[in-house]
C-alpha positions as a Python dict, from the first residue, in 0.01 Angstrom:
ca = {
    (1, 'M'): (0, 0, 0),
    (2, 'P'): (-378, -43, 31),
    (3, 'R'): (-565, -145, -284),
    (4, 'P'): (-912, -17, -386),
    (5, 'K'): (-1162, -287, -285),
    (6, 'N'): (-1346, -275, -617),
    (7, 'K'): (-1031, -337, -825),
    (8, 'P'): (-897, -688, -768),
    (9, 'Q'): (-529, -718, -852),
    (10, 'R'): (-359, -972, -1075),
    (11, 'R'): (10, -1040, -1091),
    (12, 'F'): (141, -928, -1427),
    (13, 'R'): (240, -1213, -1657),
    (14, 'P'): (432, -1109, -1970),
    (15, 'S'): (359, -1299, -2289),
    (16, 'R'): (623, -1521, -2441),
    (17, 'G'): (817, -1426, -2748),
    (18, 'K'): (1028, -1128, -2846),
    (19, 'P'): (1087, -835, -2609),
    (20, 'R'): (848, -552, -2688),
    (21, 'N'): (956, -194, -2738),
    (22, 'S'): (800, 128, -2610),
    (23, 'R'): (565, 152, -2909),
    (24, 'Y'): (413, -187, -2830),
    (25, 'S'): (46, -213, -2757),
    (26, 'A'): (-201, -496, -2759),
    (27, 'D'): (-427, -245, -2930),
    (28, 'S'): (-300, -14, -3205),
    (29, 'D'): (-461, 285, -3034),
    (30, 'R'): (-276, 227, -2708),
    (31, 'I'): (69, 342, -2602),
    (32, 'L'): (304, 272, -2314),
    (33, 'L'): (443, 536, -2079),
    (34, 'Y'): (705, 465, -1817),
    (35, 'G'): (901, 641, -1544),
    (36, 'I'): (773, 775, -1212),
    (37, 'H'): (721, 1140, -1316),
    (38, 'A'): (568, 1060, -1655),
    (39, 'V'): (321, 812, -1507),
    (40, 'E'): (241, 1033, -1208),
    (41, 'A'): (151, 1323, -1441),
    (42, 'A'): (-57, 1092, -1660),
    (43, 'L'): (-251, 970, -1355),
    (44, 'A'): (-320, 1331, -1256),
    (45, 'N'): (-445, 1417, -1607),
    (46, 'P'): (-821, 1351, -1638),
    (47, 'N'): (-783, 1338, -2016),
    (48, 'R'): (-569, 1024, -1989),
    (49, 'T'): (-750, 692, -2012),
    (50, 'I'): (-594, 433, -1780),
    (51, 'F'): (-613, 81, -1920),
    (52, 'R'): (-344, -96, -1723),
    (53, 'L'): (-72, 0, -1478),
    (54, 'L'): (214, -234, -1392),
    (55, 'A'): (435, -147, -1097),
    (56, 'T'): (691, -290, -861),
    (57, 'E'): (621, -265, -490),
    (58, 'N'): (862, 26, -452),
    (59, 'A'): (720, 218, -751),
    (60, 'A'): (364, 166, -626),
    (61, 'R'): (469, 312, -292),
    (62, 'R'): (617, 621, -461),
    (63, 'L'): (296, 667, -662),
    (64, 'E'): (63, 599, -371),
    (65, 'T'): (-90, 950, -357),
    (66, 'A'): (-150, 968, -732),
    (67, 'L'): (-295, 616, -741),
    (68, 'K'): (-537, 690, -458),
    (69, 'A'): (-646, 1017, -619),
    (70, 'R'): (-719, 841, -948),
    (71, 'G'): (-871, 533, -785),
    (72, 'V'): (-632, 300, -966),
    (73, 'G'): (-465, -13, -831),
    (74, 'P'): (-154, -139, -1011),
    (75, 'E'): (-77, -494, -1115),
    (76, 'D'): (228, -628, -933),
    (77, 'A'): (534, -670, -1154),
    (78, 'L'): (902, -743, -1117),
    (79, 'P'): (1170, -521, -1278),
    (80, 'K'): (1282, -799, -1512),
    (81, 'Q'): (925, -841, -1639),
    (82, 'L'): (908, -471, -1723),
    (83, 'D'): (1250, -498, -1890),
    (84, 'R'): (1107, -775, -2104),
    (85, 'L'): (804, -565, -2193),
    (86, 'L'): (991, -248, -2287),
    (87, 'G'): (1340, -362, -2374),
    (88, 'S'): (1646, -343, -2154),
    (89, 'D'): (1735, 14, -2259),
    (90, 'A'): (1419, 169, -2110),
    (91, 'V'): (1471, 331, -1769),
    (92, 'H'): (1122, 250, -1641),
    (93, 'Q'): (1183, 303, -1265),
    (94, 'G'): (953, 12, -1193),
    (95, 'V'): (632, 138, -1355),
    (96, 'V'): (459, 108, -1695),
    (97, 'L'): (125, 259, -1790),
    (98, 'E'): (-87, 144, -2083),
    (99, 'T'): (-296, 435, -2203),
    (100, 'E'): (-417, 620, -2513),
    (101, 'P'): (-262, 922, -2685),
    (102, 'L'): (-401, 1249, -2556),
    (103, 'P'): (-686, 1415, -2749),
    (104, 'T'): (-571, 1612, -3052),
    (105, 'V'): (-513, 1986, -3011),
    (106, 'E'): (-570, 2182, -3332),
    (107, 'L'): (-372, 2493, -3418),
    (108, 'E'): (-699, 2682, -3453),
    (109, 'D'): (-774, 2600, -3088),
    (110, 'V'): (-464, 2788, -2966),
    (111, 'R'): (-555, 3130, -2831),
    (112, 'P'): (-330, 3418, -2943),
    (113, 'E'): (-158, 3477, -2611),
    (114, 'G'): (165, 3388, -2437),
    (115, 'I'): (463, 3213, -2597),
    (116, 'L'): (451, 2913, -2829),
    (117, 'L'): (750, 2697, -2915),
    (118, 'V'): (765, 2577, -3275),
    (119, 'L'): (1004, 2291, -3360),
    (120, 'D'): (1131, 2247, -3715),
    (121, 'Q'): (1196, 1873, -3758),
    (122, 'V'): (1352, 1805, -3418),
    (123, 'T'): (1354, 1425, -3426),
    (124, 'D'): (1543, 1319, -3112),
    (125, 'P'): (1296, 1210, -2841),
    (126, 'Q'): (1532, 1317, -2561),
    (127, 'N'): (1554, 1668, -2706),
    (128, 'V'): (1180, 1700, -2764),
    (129, 'G'): (1112, 1571, -2413),
    (130, 'A'): (1357, 1823, -2265),
    (131, 'V'): (1196, 2103, -2471),
    (132, 'L'): (855, 2009, -2329),
    (133, 'R'): (1001, 2013, -1979),
    (134, 'S'): (1135, 2366, -2035),
    (135, 'A'): (800, 2469, -2183),
    (136, 'A'): (626, 2354, -1866),
    (137, 'A'): (881, 2524, -1641),
    (138, 'F'): (846, 2862, -1815),
    (139, 'G'): (471, 2848, -1873),
    (140, 'A'): (471, 2820, -2252),
    (141, 'A'): (128, 2808, -2415),
    (142, 'G'): (217, 2500, -2619),
    (143, 'V'): (462, 2327, -2850),
    (144, 'V'): (395, 2306, -3225),
    (145, 'M'): (557, 2021, -3422),
    (146, 'P'): (510, 1865, -3766),
    (147, 'E'): (340, 1526, -3769),
    (148, 'R'): (626, 1389, -3977),
    (149, 'H'): (987, 1405, -3859),
    (150, 'T'): (869, 1407, -3497),
    (151, 'P'): (925, 1123, -3246),
    (152, 'P'): (622, 938, -3102),
    (153, 'L'): (467, 1105, -2798),
    (154, 'T'): (535, 808, -2575),
    (155, 'G'): (811, 603, -2419),
    (156, 'A'): (1150, 774, -2415),
    (157, 'L'): (1006, 1115, -2502),
    (158, 'A'): (755, 1109, -2217),
    (159, 'K'): (1026, 992, -1977),
    (160, 'A'): (1257, 1279, -2085),
    (161, 'A'): (968, 1526, -2050),
    (162, 'S'): (936, 1420, -1683),
    (163, 'G'): (558, 1470, -1680),
    (164, 'A'): (545, 1775, -1909),
    (165, 'L'): (377, 1576, -2189),
    (166, 'D'): (61, 1586, -1976),
    (167, 'L'): (105, 1952, -1881),
    (168, 'V'): (190, 2131, -2209),
    (169, 'P'): (-41, 2121, -2513),
    (170, 'V'): (129, 1959, -2813),
    (171, 'I'): (-4, 2071, -3152),
    (172, 'L'): (87, 1842, -3441),
    (173, 'I'): (53, 2003, -3785),
    (174, 'G'): (86, 1880, -4140),
    (175, 'N'): (273, 2171, -4296),
    (176, 'L'): (503, 2390, -4086),
    (177, 'A'): (515, 2683, -4330),
    (178, 'Q'): (134, 2698, -4341),
    (179, 'A'): (119, 2675, -3962),
    (180, 'L'): (359, 2969, -3928),
    (181, 'Q'): (151, 3166, -4177),
    (182, 'H'): (-159, 3093, -3970),
    (183, 'L'): (16, 3205, -3653),
    (184, 'G'): (121, 3530, -3821),
    (185, 'E'): (-236, 3596, -3932),
    (186, 'A'): (-351, 3526, -3576),
    (187, 'G'): (-123, 3800, -3445),
    (188, 'F'): (182, 3605, -3332),
    (189, 'L'): (525, 3759, -3377),
    (190, 'R'): (735, 3478, -3527),
    (191, 'A'): (1098, 3482, -3411),
    (192, 'G'): (1329, 3218, -3554),
    (193, 'L'): (1645, 3125, -3366),
    (194, 'A'): (1974, 3072, -3552),
    (195, 'E'): (2340, 3106, -3466),
    (196, 'E'): (2382, 3365, -3743),
    (197, 'G'): (2073, 3566, -3646),
    (198, 'S'): (2090, 3939, -3712),
    (199, 'E'): (2003, 4051, -3358),
    (200, 'P'): (2051, 3912, -3006),
    (201, 'L'): (1732, 3765, -2864),
    (202, 'E'): (1792, 3931, -2528),
    (203, 'T'): (1780, 4281, -2680),
    (204, 'A'): (1531, 4221, -2962),
    (205, 'E'): (1199, 4406, -2960),
    (206, 'L'): (956, 4125, -2893),
    (207, 'S'): (585, 4129, -2826),
    (208, 'L'): (315, 3885, -2722),
    (209, 'P'): (175, 3661, -2853),
    (210, 'L'): (509, 3520, -2963),
    (211, 'A'): (614, 3206, -3153),
    (212, 'L'): (976, 3101, -3096),
    (213, 'V'): (1090, 2881, -3386),
    (214, 'L'): (1378, 2637, -3331),
    (215, 'G'): (1545, 2403, -3578),
    (216, 'A'): (1712, 2068, -3535),
    (217, 'E'): (2072, 2039, -3429),
    (218, 'G'): (2303, 2048, -3728),
    (219, 'K'): (2043, 2143, -3991),
    (220, 'G'): (1894, 2437, -3804),
    (221, 'L'): (1597, 2618, -3954),
    (222, 'R'): (1502, 2520, -4308),
    (223, 'Q'): (1487, 2797, -4567),
    (224, 'L'): (1109, 2790, -4606),
    (225, 'T'): (1074, 2808, -4228),
    (226, 'R'): (1301, 3114, -4218),
    (227, 'E'): (1092, 3283, -4484),
    (228, 'H'): (786, 3254, -4261),
    (229, 'C'): (955, 3416, -3960),
    (230, 'D'): (926, 3790, -3893),
    (231, 'R'): (1284, 3804, -3765),
    (232, 'I'): (1581, 3577, -3706),
    (233, 'C'): (1749, 3617, -3368),
    (234, 'R'): (2050, 3461, -3200),
    (235, 'I'): (2128, 3369, -2842),
    (236, 'S'): (2447, 3549, -2742),
    (237, 'T'): (2728, 3326, -2617),
    (238, 'K'): (3076, 3411, -2491),
    (239, 'G'): (3264, 3082, -2508),
    (240, 'P'): (3432, 2912, -2805),
    (241, 'L'): (3121, 2699, -2872),
    (242, 'A'): (2854, 2922, -3022),
    (243, 'S'): (2595, 2653, -3089),
    (244, 'L'): (2359, 2516, -2826),
    (245, 'N'): (2162, 2196, -2793),
    (246, 'V'): (1805, 2268, -2906),
    (247, 'S'): (1658, 2191, -2564),
    (248, 'N'): (1906, 2427, -2394),
    (249, 'A'): (1832, 2691, -2655),
    (250, 'A'): (1460, 2653, -2589),
    (251, 'A'): (1505, 2708, -2215),
    (252, 'I'): (1723, 3017, -2263),
    (253, 'A'): (1494, 3155, -2532),
    (254, 'L'): (1185, 3112, -2316),
    (255, 'H'): (1356, 3298, -2033),
    (256, 'W'): (1478, 3593, -2242),
    (257, 'A'): (1167, 3616, -2455),
    (258, 'G'): (947, 3613, -2148),
    (259, 'V'): (1151, 3893, -1990),
    (260, 'T'): (1171, 4118, -2296),
    (261, 'A'): (822, 4057, -2438),
    (262, 'R'): (646, 4113, -2108),
    (263, 'A'): (856, 4420, -2033),
    (264, 'A'): (739, 4571, -2362),
    (265, 'Q'): (370, 4535, -2273),
}
């Protein structure tokens, strides 16, 4: 593919030593994203700083439109070099982007409208990434997560989010109970989701703005989190397995909540 004339290209040369993982950065403020959709969304996001982009010939071809729009030329790399950079478990699809974390979004900056997802110590990056993807698909206003007990917003999470990390605001907070209290004071109806919830989500009286609160698989919602919810709802199931993966629950909840809350307006 054609390269911008003002950006001479260098073939990527990995440093010697141990393989680096997805948290590696030559600078502590820099992170690595990988995967076609994650990198494509990052290139399209003007809030992303682009330091370095490494790509195979095939990956560069797939990203040609995004690269031209951003005015970025990648450094040529071979798949085995990217494996060495990230580790062999990373499904990089031939592209790695060195960038910075996105600017911080404060809870006070969230306008009281639409539907927020609130995650109570969901620590698996695949699950959080899938939740973000559902949030983007259903037009959620953002995802609220505690700073602790949350996976890094990079690497595997960004790959699982398939670009949604650059589309959905992520609000990291210090104390979840205080954040829920703030949302209540701001006018949000806070609906926690639990298998033993007293009412089905699909028939519950919901209103906007709405905060849907989901717990981690196994542990579910913590007691203090429950105490800061206005109601505890369940997703009705018909099969022998009543529990759902948190990312599946988020997608179903966003669908039903969007239908019922908007119908009540």
